[in-house]
C-alpha positions as CSV (number, residue, x, y, z in Angstrom):
1,M,80.9,105.7,63.9
2,Y,84.4,106.4,63.0
3,V,84.8,109.0,65.8
4,N,83.6,106.4,68.2
5,R,86.2,103.9,67.1
6,T,88.8,106.7,67.6
7,E,87.6,107.5,71.0
8,C,87.6,103.8,71.9
9,S,91.1,103.3,70.9
10,I,92.3,106.4,72.7
11,E,90.6,105.2,75.8
12,E,92.0,101.7,75.3
13,L,95.4,103.2,75.0
14,N,94.9,105.1,78.1
15,E,93.7,102.1,80.0
16,N,96.8,99.9,78.7
17,S,99.3,102.7,79.7
18,F,97.5,103.0,83.1
19,E,97.7,99.3,83.6
20,D,101.4,99.4,82.8
21,L,101.9,102.3,85.2
22,I,100.1,100.1,88.0
23,K,102.4,97.2,87.3
24,Q,105.5,99.3,87.4
25,Y,104.8,101.3,90.6
26,H,102.2,99.4,92.6
27,Q,104.7,97.6,94.9
28,Q,106.7,100.8,95.4
29,I,103.7,102.9,96.4
30,Y,102.4,100.2,98.7
31,I,105.7,100.0,100.6
32,Y,105.9,103.8,100.7
33,C,102.4,103.8,102.1
34,Y,103.2,101.2,104.5
35,N,106.2,103.1,105.8
36,I,104.0,106.1,106.4
37,L,101.0,104.5,107.8
38,R,102.7,101.5,109.6
39,N,99.7,99.2,109.0
40,P,99.6,96.7,106.0
41,H,95.8,96.9,105.5
42,D,95.8,100.7,105.5
43,A,98.8,100.7,103.2
44,E,97.0,98.3,100.6
45,D,93.9,100.6,100.8
46,A,95.9,103.7,100.5
47,A,97.8,102.4,97.4
48,Q,94.7,101.5,95.6
49,E,93.1,104.8,96.4
50,V,96.3,106.5,95.2
51,F,95.9,104.8,91.7
52,M,92.2,105.4,91.7
53,K,93.0,109.2,92.1
54,A,95.6,109.0,89.5
55,Y,93.3,107.4,87.0
56,Q,90.4,109.8,87.7
57,S,92.8,112.8,87.3
58,N,93.0,111.9,83.5
59,R,96.5,113.4,83.6
60,V,98.6,110.2,83.1
61,E,99.6,111.1,79.4
62,E,100.8,114.8,80.2
63,I,102.8,113.8,83.4
64,N,106.7,113.8,82.7
65,N,107.7,112.0,85.9
66,H,105.2,109.3,86.8
67,S,107.1,108.2,89.9
68,A,107.2,111.6,91.4
69,W,103.7,112.3,90.5
70,L,102.4,108.9,92.3
71,Y,104.6,109.6,95.2
72,K,103.1,112.9,95.6
73,I,99.6,111.7,95.4
74,A,100.5,109.0,98.0
75,Y,102.2,111.5,100.2
76,N,99.1,113.7,100.5
77,H,96.8,110.8,100.8
78,C,98.6,109.2,103.6
79,L,98.8,112.6,105.4
80,N,95.3,113.1,105.1
81,K,94.5,109.5,106.3
82,I,96.7,110.2,109.4
83,R,95.0,113.5,110.0
84,R,91.5,111.8,109.9
85,K,92.6,108.9,112.1
86,T,94.0,111.3,114.6
87,L,90.9,113.4,114.7
88,I,88.7,110.2,115.0
89,E,90.8,109.0,118.0
90,F,90.2,112.3,119.8
91,I,86.6,111.9,119.7
92,P,85.6,110.2,123.0
93,F,82.7,108.0,121.9
94,T,84.8,106.2,119.3
95,E,87.1,104.9,122.0
96,K,85.3,101.4,122.2
97,N,85.5,101.0,118.5
98,R,89.1,101.6,118.0
99,L,90.9,98.7,116.5
100,K,93.9,97.1,118.0
101,R,97.2,97.9,116.4
102,E,99.1,95.0,114.8
103,V,102.7,94.8,116.0
104,Y,105.3,92.9,114.4
105,H,108.5,91.8,116.3
106,D,110.1,89.6,113.7
107,Q,113.5,90.9,113.9
108,Q,115.5,93.3,116.2
109,S,116.1,95.5,113.2
110,D,112.5,95.8,112.3
111,F,111.8,96.6,115.9
112,E,114.4,99.4,115.9
113,L,113.1,100.7,112.6
114,N,109.6,100.7,114.1
115,Y,110.6,102.5,117.2
116,I,112.4,105.3,115.1
117,L,109.5,105.7,112.6
118,S,106.9,105.7,115.4
119,N,108.7,108.6,117.1
120,L,108.6,110.8,113.9
121,K,105.9,112.9,112.7
122,P,104.2,111.8,109.5
123,K,105.9,114.5,107.4
124,E,109.2,113.4,108.8
125,R,108.6,109.8,108.2
126,A,107.7,110.7,104.5
127,I,111.1,112.3,104.0
128,I,113.0,109.6,105.6
129,V,111.2,106.8,103.6
130,L,111.6,108.6,100.3
131,R,115.3,109.3,100.9
132,I,116.5,106.3,102.8
133,I,114.1,103.4,101.8
134,E,113.0,104.5,98.4
135,D,116.5,105.9,97.5
136,K,115.1,109.1,95.8
137,D,117.2,112.2,95.2
138,F,116.4,115.5,96.5
139,A,115.1,117.0,93.3
140,E,112.3,114.1,93.3
141,I,111.7,114.6,97.0
142,A,111.3,118.3,96.5
143,T,108.8,117.6,93.7
144,I,106.9,115.1,95.8
145,L,106.7,117.4,98.8
146,D,106.2,120.5,96.8
147,T,109.2,122.3,98.2
148,S,112.5,123.5,96.8
149,I,115.5,121.1,96.8
150,P,117.4,123.1,99.4
151,T,114.3,122.9,101.7
152,A,113.9,119.1,101.1
153,R,117.6,118.6,101.9
154,K,117.3,121.0,105.2
155,R,114.2,118.9,106.3
156,F,116.1,115.7,105.7
157,E,119.1,116.8,107.8
158,R,116.8,117.9,110.5
159,V,115.1,114.6,110.6
160,K,118.4,112.8,110.5
161,S,119.6,114.7,113.5
162,K,116.4,113.9,115.4
163,I,116.9,110.2,114.6
164,Q,120.4,110.4,115.9
165,K,119.1,111.7,119.1
166,L,116.4,109.2,119.5
167,I,118.9,106.4,119.0
168,E,121.2,108.0,121.6
169,R,118.3,108.3,123.9
170,R,117.4,104.8,123.4
171,I,121.0,103.6,124.0
172,Q,121.3,105.5,127.2
173,D,117.8,104.2,128.5
174,E,119.0,100.5,127.9
175,R,122.0,101.0,130.1
């Protein structure tokens, strides 16, 4: 009986710390998923699935940087979700069942951001969102993307250059 009480209290402790983790990071993970997936419903599902995967891993207590760990799970989950969606879209018989995309044109800046992000590959969007929107440093980005710090920095510079070219091309097209 004593052992069961100890196990229950450890389990309760893990659940309480995990609830705190969800409260602290849910909004950030949702926004990150939204910026990668560009759909609020998919982002909400993805955020929930990220926390489910994190909880099922039973590694919460041994992780030093919870933020980087959760972002890494979100990064991999979102990329897998995009790969599956892309694969399904290539199958001809699913053409009729495809859902219409939701497009938001609330403000000109949102439109520009959507234009830029939609012209980037998912991995490029991920690094831009982490660095610009989430304000992560290159050490944390490297941890999330499972690369070295110089590689993360170089990838960011390449994507930044690509964005600059997209903006210049867009300006020329509008003239």
